[in-house]
VOGUTI-692328 format. One record per residue: residue number from 1; residue in three letters; x, y negated, z negated of N, C-alpha, C, O in turn. Coordinates in steps of 0.1 Angstrom, whole numbers, plus 2048, in hexadecimal, padded with zeros to 3 digits. Layout:
# VOGUTI-692328
@i: NUM, aa: Ala, n.x: X, n.y: Y, n.z: Z, ca.x: X, ca.y: Y, ca.z: Z, c.x: X, c.y: Y, c.z: Z, o.x: X, o.y: Y, o.z: Z
...
# end
This chain:
# VOGUTI-692328
@i: 1, aa: Met, n.x: D84, n.y: E22, n.z: 7A3, ca.x: D90, ca.y: E1C, ca.z: 79E, c.x: D9B, c.y: E18, c.z: 7AB, o.x: D9D, o.y: E0D, o.z: 7B0
@i: 2, aa: Leu, n.x: D9F, n.y: E21, n.z: 7AC, ca.x: DAA, ca.y: E22, ca.z: 7B5, c.x: DA4, c.y: E1A, c.z: 7C3, o.x: DA9, o.y: E12, o.z: 7CB
@i: 3, aa: His, n.x: D97, n.y: E22, n.z: 7C5, ca.x: D92, ca.y: E1C, ca.z: 7D4, c.x: D8F, c.y: E0F, c.z: 7D4, o.x: D91, o.y: E08, o.z: 7DF
@i: 4, aa: Asp, n.x: D8B, n.y: E0A, n.z: 7CB, ca.x: D89, ca.y: DFD, ca.z: 7C7, c.x: D96, c.y: DF2, c.z: 7C9, o.x: D97, o.y: DE8, o.z: 7D1
@i: 5, aa: Asn, n.x: D9F, n.y: DF7, n.z: 7C1, ca.x: DAC, ca.y: DEF, ca.z: 7C1, c.x: DB0, c.y: DF1, c.z: 7D2, o.x: DB0, o.y: DE6, o.z: 7D8
@i: 6, aa: Leu, n.x: DB2, n.y: DFC, n.z: 7DA, ca.x: DB3, ca.y: DF8, ca.z: 7E8, c.x: DAC, c.y: DF2, c.z: 7ED, o.x: DB1, o.y: DEC, o.z: 7F7
@i: 7, aa: Ile, n.x: D9F, n.y: DF0, n.z: 7EA, ca.x: D96, ca.y: DE8, ca.z: 7F4, c.x: D98, c.y: DD9, c.z: 7F0, o.x: D93, o.y: DD0, o.z: 7F8
@i: 8, aa: Thr, n.x: D9E, n.y: DD5, n.z: 7E8, ca.x: DA0, ca.y: DC8, ca.z: 7DD, c.x: DAC, c.y: DC4, c.z: 7E8, o.x: DAC, o.y: DBB, o.z: 7F1
@i: 9, aa: Leu, n.x: DB8, n.y: DCE, n.z: 7E5, ca.x: DC4, ca.y: DCB, ca.z: 7EC, c.x: DC3, c.y: DC8, c.z: 7FD, o.x: DC7, o.y: DBE, o.z: 804
@i: 10, aa: Phe, n.x: DBC, n.y: DD3, n.z: 801, ca.x: DBA, ca.y: DD2, ca.z: 80E, c.x: DB3, c.y: DC1, c.z: 813, o.x: DB7, o.y: DB9, o.z: 81C
@i: 11, aa: Ala, n.x: DA9, n.y: DBE, n.z: 80B, ca.x: DA2, ca.y: DB3, ca.z: 80F, c.x: DAB, c.y: DA8, c.z: 80E, o.x: DAC, o.y: D9F, o.z: 817
@i: 12, aa: Thr, n.x: DB5, n.y: DA6, n.z: 800, ca.x: DBD, ca.y: D9B, ca.z: 800, c.x: DC2, c.y: D9B, c.z: 80C, o.x: DC0, o.y: D91, o.z: 812
@i: 13, aa: Trp, n.x: DCD, n.y: DA9, n.z: 813, ca.x: DD4, ca.y: DA8, ca.z: 81D, c.x: DD1, c.y: DA0, c.z: 826, o.x: DD7, o.y: D97, o.z: 82B
@i: 14, aa: Arg, n.x: DC1, n.y: DA8, n.z: 829, ca.x: DBC, ca.y: DA1, ca.z: 837, c.x: DBA, c.y: D91, c.z: 835, o.x: DBE, o.y: D8A, o.z: 83E
@i: 15, aa: Arg, n.x: DB6, n.y: D8C, n.z: 829, ca.x: DB3, ca.y: D7F, ca.z: 828, c.x: DBF, c.y: D76, c.z: 829, o.x: DBE, o.y: D69, o.z: 82B
@i: 16, aa: Gln, n.x: DCA, n.y: D7B, n.z: 828, ca.x: DDC, ca.y: D76, ca.z: 82A, c.x: DDF, c.y: D74, c.z: 834, o.x: DE6, o.y: D6B, o.z: 838
@i: 17, aa: Ala, n.x: DDA, n.y: D7E, n.z: 83E, ca.x: DDD, ca.y: D83, ca.z: 849, c.x: DD8, c.y: D79, c.z: 853, o.x: DDD, o.y: D73, o.z: 85D
@i: 18, aa: Gln, n.x: DCC, n.y: D78, n.z: 84E, ca.x: DC0, ca.y: D6D, ca.z: 856, c.x: DC7, c.y: D60, c.z: 854, o.x: DC9, o.y: D58, o.z: 85E
@i: 19, aa: Arg, n.x: DCB, n.y: D5E, n.z: 849, ca.x: DCD, ca.y: D4E, ca.z: 845, c.x: DDE, c.y: D4A, c.z: 84C, o.x: DE2, o.y: D3F, o.z: 84C
@i: 20, aa: His, n.x: DE4, n.y: D55, n.z: 84F, ca.x: DF1, ca.y: D54, ca.z: 853, c.x: DF4, c.y: D50, c.z: 861, o.x: DFD, o.y: D49, o.z: 865
@i: 21, aa: Arg, n.x: DE5, n.y: D57, n.z: 869, ca.x: DE4, ca.y: D56, ca.z: 876, c.x: DDE, c.y: D49, c.z: 87A, o.x: DE1, o.y: D42, o.z: 884
@i: 22, aa: Ser, n.x: DD2, n.y: D44, n.z: 871, ca.x: DCE, ca.y: D3B, ca.z: 875, c.x: DD6, c.y: D29, c.z: 874, o.x: DD6, o.y: D1E, o.z: 87A
@i: 23, aa: Arg, n.x: DDC, n.y: D30, n.z: 868, ca.x: DEB, ca.y: D24, ca.z: 867, c.x: DF3, c.y: D24, c.z: 874, o.x: DF4, o.y: D1A, o.z: 87C
@i: 24, aa: Arg, n.x: DF9, n.y: D2E, n.z: 876, ca.x: E02, ca.y: D34, ca.z: 883, c.x: DFB, c.y: D28, c.z: 890, o.x: E02, o.y: D1F, o.z: 895
@i: 25, aa: Arg, n.x: DED, n.y: D2D, n.z: 893, ca.x: DE8, ca.y: D24, ca.z: 89E, c.x: DE5, c.y: D19, c.z: 89B, o.x: DE3, o.y: D13, o.z: 8A5
@i: 26, aa: Leu, n.x: DE3, n.y: D11, n.z: 890, ca.x: DDF, ca.y: D04, ca.z: 88D, c.x: DEB, c.y: CFB, c.z: 895, o.x: DE9, o.y: CF1, o.z: 89C
@i: 27, aa: Gln, n.x: DF8, n.y: D01, n.z: 892, ca.x: E04, ca.y: CFA, ca.z: 898, c.x: E06, c.y: CFB, c.z: 8A8, o.x: E10, o.y: CF6, o.z: 8AD
@i: 28, aa: Glu, n.x: DFC, n.y: D00, n.z: 8AF, ca.x: DFC, ca.y: D05, ca.z: 8BD, c.x: DF2, c.y: CF7, c.z: 8C2, o.x: DF2, o.y: CEF, o.z: 8CC
@i: 29, aa: Leu, n.x: DEA, n.y: CF7, n.z: 8B7, ca.x: DDF, ca.y: CEE, ca.z: 8C2, c.x: DE1, c.y: CE0, c.z: 8C3, o.x: DE3, o.y: CD9, o.z: 8BA
@i: 30, aa: Asp, n.x: DE0, n.y: CDC, n.z: 8D0, ca.x: DE2, ca.y: CCE, ca.z: 8D8, c.x: DDB, c.y: CC2, c.z: 8CF, o.x: DD5, o.y: CC6, o.z: 8C5
@i: 31, aa: Arg, n.x: DDC, n.y: CB6, n.z: 8D2, ca.x: DD6, ca.y: CAD, ca.z: 8CA, c.x: DC8, c.y: CA9, c.z: 8CC, o.x: DC1, o.y: CA2, o.z: 8C5
@i: 32, aa: His, n.x: DC3, n.y: CB0, n.z: 8D9, ca.x: DB6, ca.y: CAF, ca.z: 8D7, c.x: DAB, c.y: CB6, c.z: 8D5, o.x: D9F, o.y: CB2, o.z: 8D6
@i: 33, aa: Leu, n.x: DB1, n.y: CC5, n.z: 8D0, ca.x: DAF, ca.y: CCC, ca.z: 8C7, c.x: DAD, c.y: CCA, c.z: 8BA, o.x: DA3, o.y: CCD, o.z: 8B3
@i: 34, aa: Leu, n.x: DB9, n.y: CC5, n.z: 8B6, ca.x: DBA, ca.y: CC2, ca.z: 8A8, c.x: DAF, c.y: CB0, c.z: 8A3, o.x: DAB, o.y: CAA, o.z: 89A
@i: 35, aa: Asp, n.x: DB0, n.y: CB0, n.z: 8AF, ca.x: DA5, ca.y: CA3, ca.z: 8AE, c.x: D95, c.y: CA7, c.z: 8AD, o.x: D8D, o.y: CA0, o.z: 8A6
@i: 36, aa: Asp, n.x: D91, n.y: CB0, n.z: 8B2, ca.x: D83, ca.y: CBA, ca.z: 8B6, c.x: D82, c.y: CBE, c.z: 8A3, o.x: D77, o.y: CBB, o.z: 89E
@i: 37, aa: Ile, n.x: D8C, n.y: CC5, n.z: 89C, ca.x: D8B, ca.y: CC8, ca.z: 892, c.x: D8D, c.y: CC1, c.z: 886, o.x: D8C, o.y: CC6, o.z: 87B
@i: 38, aa: Gly, n.x: D92, n.y: CB3, n.z: 88A, ca.x: D93, ca.y: CA7, ca.z: 881, c.x: D9D, c.y: CA3, c.z: 875, o.x: D9C, o.y: C9C, o.z: 86B
@i: 39, aa: Ile, n.x: DA9, n.y: CAE, n.z: 87A, ca.x: DB8, ca.y: CA7, ca.z: 879, c.x: DC3, c.y: CA2, c.z: 87F, o.x: DC6, o.y: CA7, o.z: 88A
@i: 40, aa: Asp, n.x: DC9, n.y: C9C, n.z: 87B, ca.x: DD8, ca.y: C9C, ca.z: 87F, c.x: DE3, c.y: CA2, c.z: 882, o.x: DE4, o.y: CAC, o.z: 87C
@i: 41, aa: Arg, n.x: DED, n.y: C9E, n.z: 88A, ca.x: DF6, ca.y: CA9, ca.z: 88C, c.x: DFC, c.y: CAC, c.z: 880, o.x: E00, o.y: CB7, o.z: 87D
@i: 42, aa: Arg, n.x: DFD, n.y: CA1, n.z: 876, ca.x: E08, ca.y: CA0, ca.z: 869, c.x: DFD, c.y: CAB, c.z: 85F, o.x: E02, o.y: CB2, o.z: 856
@i: 43, aa: Thr, n.x: DF0, n.y: CAB, n.z: 862, ca.x: DEC, ca.y: CB2, ca.z: 857, c.x: DED, c.y: CC0, c.z: 85D, o.x: DF0, o.y: CC8, o.z: 854
@i: 44, aa: Ala, n.x: DEB, n.y: CC4, n.z: 867, ca.x: DEB, ca.y: CCF, ca.z: 86F, c.x: DF6, c.y: CDB, c.z: 869, o.x: DF5, o.y: CE6, o.z: 864
@i: 45, aa: Leu, n.x: E00, n.y: CD2, n.z: 86D, ca.x: E10, ca.y: CD7, ca.z: 86C, c.x: E12, c.y: CD6, c.z: 85A, o.x: E19, o.y: CDE, o.z: 854
@i: 46, aa: His, n.x: E0C, n.y: CCD, n.z: 853, ca.x: E0D, ca.y: CD1, ca.z: 846, c.x: E07, c.y: CDE, c.z: 844, o.x: E0F, o.y: CE6, o.z: 841
@i: 47, aa: Glu, n.x: DFD, n.y: CE1, n.z: 844, ca.x: DF0, ca.y: CEE, ca.z: 846, c.x: DF6, c.y: CFA, c.z: 849, o.x: DF5, o.y: D05, o.z: 844
@i: 48, aa: Ala, n.x: E01, n.y: CF5, n.z: 856, ca.x: E06, ca.y: D02, ca.z: 85A, c.x: E12, c.y: D09, c.z: 853, o.x: E14, o.y: D15, o.z: 853
@i: 49, aa: Arg, n.x: E1B, n.y: CFD, n.z: 84B, ca.x: E28, ca.y: D04, ca.z: 844, c.x: E24, c.y: D08, c.z: 837, o.x: E2C, o.y: D08, o.z: 82E
@i: 50, aa: Lys, n.x: E15, n.y: D0B, n.z: 835, ca.x: E13, ca.y: D0D, ca.z: 826, c.x: E11, c.y: D22, c.z: 827, o.x: E0C, o.y: D29, o.z: 82F
@i: 51, aa: Pro, n.x: E19, n.y: D23, n.z: 81A, ca.x: E1B, ca.y: D35, ca.z: 81B, c.x: E0D, c.y: D3A, c.z: 820, o.x: E03, o.y: D32, o.z: 820
@i: 52, aa: Phe, n.x: E0C, n.y: D44, n.z: 822, ca.x: E05, ca.y: D4F, ca.z: 825, c.x: DFA, c.y: D4F, c.z: 819, o.x: DEE, o.y: D4F, o.z: 81B
@i: 53, aa: Trp, n.x: E00, n.y: D4E, n.z: 80D, ca.x: DF8, ca.y: D55, ca.z: 801, c.x: DF1, c.y: D49, c.z: 7FB, o.x: DE7, o.y: D4B, o.z: 7F5
@i: 54, aa: Lys, n.x: DF7, n.y: D3C, n.z: 7FB, ca.x: DF1, ca.y: D30, ca.z: 7F6, c.x: DE2, c.y: D2E, c.z: 7FD, o.x: DE3, o.y: D2E, o.z: 80A
@i: 55, aa: Pro, n.x: DD6, n.y: D2C, n.z: 7F9, ca.x: DCC, ca.y: D27, ca.z: 801, c.x: DCB, c.y: D17, c.z: 805, o.x: DC2, o.y: D13, o.z: 80C
# end
């Protein structure tokens, strides 16, 4: 039981940490890279400003 809870907690932490890193990197992309992934600067900044716990 405790083991399962720790695994779930660790998985949640990893997912949120990855989301935080991804959003931080999204702010740093230049216009050409944003064009490549199909979003504009405004959308990228909106996504980057979301808290890490929000999907």
